[in-house]
N, C-alpha and C positions, 0 to 999 in steps of 0.2 A: 504493499500499499504506499502511495506517495504522501509525503507529508509537506506541510508549508511552514516548517519550523525555521525561524530565523536564527542566524549565528553572526558573530563578529567577523568570521572569515568570509562568509557570503556577502557581507557588506563591504568587503575589500581590504580588511586588516588581518594580516597573518601574524598572530602572536608567537607562534612557534618558530617562524622564520626570523622574527626579531630576536628571539631568545638565543638562536644559533649565532647571530651577529654579535650579540653581547659576549658570548662565550669566545668568539674569535678575537674580539677586541682585547678582552683580558689576557688571552694567551699571547697575543702579539705584543702587548704592553710590557708584560714580564720579560719577554726576549729583548726588547729594545732599551729598556732602561736598567742600569745597574742599581741594585738597592743601596740606599745611603746607609753608612754604618750607624747613624744616630736615629734610624727609625725605631720607635718604640711600639709600633703596631704594624699590622699587615694591611697595606693600603690598596686593596683590590677594586677593580672596576666592577660594578654591578650592584653596589649598595644603593641605599636611598640618597645618601650624601657622599661627597667625595672628601677624603681625609688627605692632609699633607702636613707632615711634621717639619716645623721651622726651628726646632730646638738647637740644630747643629749650625745654624747661620749666626755666626758670631759678629753681628753688626750692631754698633753702638747707636742708640736712638733710632731704631728701625721704623721706617714708614712704609705702609703698604700702598701700591699703586695699582690701579686696575683699568682695564681697556676692554671695549667690546667693538666688533665690526663684522663686516660680511665681505663678500667679493663682487657684489653688484651683478650687473648683466653679462659679465664675463662668462657666467654659468651657461648662458645661451650658446656660446661658441664652444664650450667644452661639449655640449650635447650635440652640436652641428658636426664637429669633427671627431666625436666619440672618443675624446681623449680626457680621462678622469684622474690620471695619477699625478697630476701637478696642481690641480685646483686647490687641494688641501694645503699645499705650501703657502699659496696665495692667502688662504685663510688665516693661518698662523702669522704670517708676515704682517698683514694689515693690523693685527693686534700688538705683537711684540715690538714692531717698529714705532708704535706710539709709546710703548712703555719706556723705551730707552731714550726717548726725547727728554724725559725727565730724570734720566741716569739710573732708572730702575733695572735690576737684574730680573729677567723673567723666571718665575718659579714653576708655575703650572698652567695648564690650558684646558678648556672645556669646549666641545663643539656641539652644535645643534644641527642636525640634518633633517630636512622635511621633504617628503617624497609622495608622490601620488600612489605608486606601487613599489614595494620594497624589492629590489633586484640586488641579491647578494654580491654577485660578481662586481657590478658597478659600484656598490657602496664600499666594498673591500678595497677598491682602487682609490676612491676618494680618501679613505682612511689611511691608505699607504702614504699619500701626500701629507696628511696631517701629521702622521708619525715622523715623517722626514722633516718637515717644518719645525717641529718640536725638537728634534735632534740638532738641527742647524742652529737653533736659537738657545740651546741649552736648557730647555724646560721639559716638563713631563705632562703627558696627556693623562689626566686623572679621573676623567669621566665625561659624561655628555648625554645627549638624547637623540634618538632617531625616531621621528614621528611619521607614520604612515597615514596620509590624509586623503583618501580617494574622493574625488569630487572637488576638492580644493586645488590640488595640483594634479593637472591632466597629463595622461600618457606618461612620457618619460621625464617630465619637468621635475625639478627639485630646487631646493634653496639651501644656503649654508649660512650659519652664523657662528662667531667664536667669542670666547671670553678668556681673558688672560690676566694673571695677577703677578706682580713683581714686588721687589723689595729694594729699598735704598736707605742709607744712613741719612738722617736729616741734614747733615752738613755737606752732603754730597749730591743733593737735589740740584738738577739743572733747571734754571729758570731765567727769565729775562732781567732779573735784578743784577745779575752778574755782568751783563753786557755794558761795554763802555764805548765811548766816542773813540773813533779810529780803529775799532776791532774789525777784523777781515772776515768776510763771508766766503766759506769754501763749499763748493758743490761736490758731492760724491755721486758718481755716475749710477744711473738706474740700469735695470736689466731689460728694459723695454717699456711697454705701456703699463706695466704693473696691474693694478686692479681698478683704475679710474677712467672714465670717459668712454666706456664700451657701449653705451647707448648711441653715442655719435658714430663710434666705429662700426657698429651693426648697421646703422642707417646709410653709411658710405658703402659698406659691402653689398648692400641690396642694389646699388646702382653701378658699382665698379668691381671688376675682377681684380683681386690682389695678385701681384707677381709671385711665382712659385717660391722664389728665394726669400720672399718676405712673409710667407704663409705661416711659417713656424714661429715667426716672431709674435704673432697674435696671443699665443697661450704660453709664452714663456712666463715662468712663475715670478712673482714679486721677490726682489732681492731682500735678503734679511741682513741687517746691519749690526746685529747684536754684539758679535765678538769684538769688532773694531771700536764701536762706540763706548762699550763698557770699559775697554782697555784704556781709552783716552781719558775717560772720566776718572778712572782709578789713579791716573797720573796728573790729574788736575790740569789737563791741556785744553779743555774747552769751556767756554762760558755759557752757551745755549745751543739748542739744536732744533731742527724742524723736519718732520716727515712730510715729504711733498706728495700730497694725495689730491682729493677733490678740491678745486679751487686753484690749484696749481701753485707756482712758485711765489708769487707776490703774497697771496691770501694766507698761505701757510707760514712763510717767513715773518711776515708782519706781526704774527702772534708771538714771536720771540724776541721782539725788539721793544725796549721801554718806551712809554708814552712820550717822554721828552727827547727821544732820539729819532733819527730818520734812516730809512733803508735806501741804499743806493745799489743799483744793479746795472752791470754792463751786458746786455743781452747778446752782444756780438761774440762774447767769451764763452758762451754755453755750447757745448759739444753736442749738437743735435744728432740723434741716431736716424738711421735710414728709414725706419718704419714711420717716424714722425714727418720726415720729408716727403714720404709718399702720401701721408694724410693730408698734409698742407697743400699738396698739388691738387687736391680735390676741392678747391675753392673755399678753404677755411681761413678766415681773417686771423691775423697775427694775435690779436687780443683774444680771440676764442681759442686759439691753440694753447696760449699761455695760461688761460683759465681752466681749461678742460684736461689738459695732459701735463705730465712732468717734463716732457720734451728732452729727456736724457739726464735729468737730475732727480734722483730718487730720495736723497736725503741731503741736508745742509747742516753744516756746524759754524758757530760764530766763535771765533777765536782771536787771541792776541797774536799780532804779527810775528813776535819773537818765537812763538811756539810751532809755526808752520813747518820748518824743516824736520823737526822731531815727529810731528803729526803724520806727515807724508810717508815716513819710514815704516809706520806701523800698518800700512795697507798694502795689498798685493798690487803688482803692476797694473793689472786690468781694471783696478778700482781706486786708483789714487785720486784724492781730492785736488781740486784746482780752484784758483781764486776767480770769483765772479763779481764781487762787490765789497762795500764796506759800510760801516755804521758812521753817521755823522749827526751834527745838529743843524738843522735847516728848517725854513718855513714850511716846506713840503714833507709830508710823512714818507712818501715814496718818490724816489727819483730814478727814472729809467733812461739809461743812455744807449745810443745806437740801436740796431735792429738785429733780429735773429739772422744768422747766415744759413739760409735754406739751401 
């Protein structure tokens, strides 16, 4: 006899499959992270809350810093090209790069994955990227949530959000109060588009075919700057920093300059990446390029001129900072010189 019984599975949510995923995450987590000697408990994924032992971090006057972010519509291109193993790196990077702006060492990360229908193979690839991002930034994935929401996310659509917590000594917090007149602004190269401006990128791709040699640039993961920035901060070599995300170079940098000082940038000094030159060729005005994309600058640091030689030595050759401006005192808050060299 046929029955008309309803079930969660029939409605589109597979709890058994979700449980398999949790088990997989827990196993991978144990393999990827060495247990800290000072752990006084077993911090396993799968509990109601995530535990993290900070008793071994001997930091004087510790301050907790937290950040949350997503990867925006870059997700749509990951679906289009069926490449899911790097989008998780983007997710971690967008959070930890914000943490280090204030000099905080990333401690742990949590993710939120929302899907229409849970696909284990696809989700494991996304998680692979998240684990890699955590490894690159020196933090640990300690938990998260995977939500199966049929009818809300259609077909293969999904969304990602991340949350990260870091720690820094009160005396080592980076903020604009340390910035002084005549300080120099150094640009640290980006890895490409990173995770901002993809709504405009997608709009252009609907009208123009991207050259084969640039196609792989679209999904290059956001560069993680944790190692270098924390080393600089530990040596007291920087006064302030800025993660160049939505709003571009000016809108992010201005947040790190005191109210009584001005930002001066020479746009001709910026090393434009090929992917941005291609986007610019599709009739995008300069001011729109500068507000939407990082244009080749993923992170900026504001430093004393005397520290520049020492700073440059701490970076690998392919990611060395270079001067693009300075801080002054003038009637204009922002002073832009010259134009981009497209």
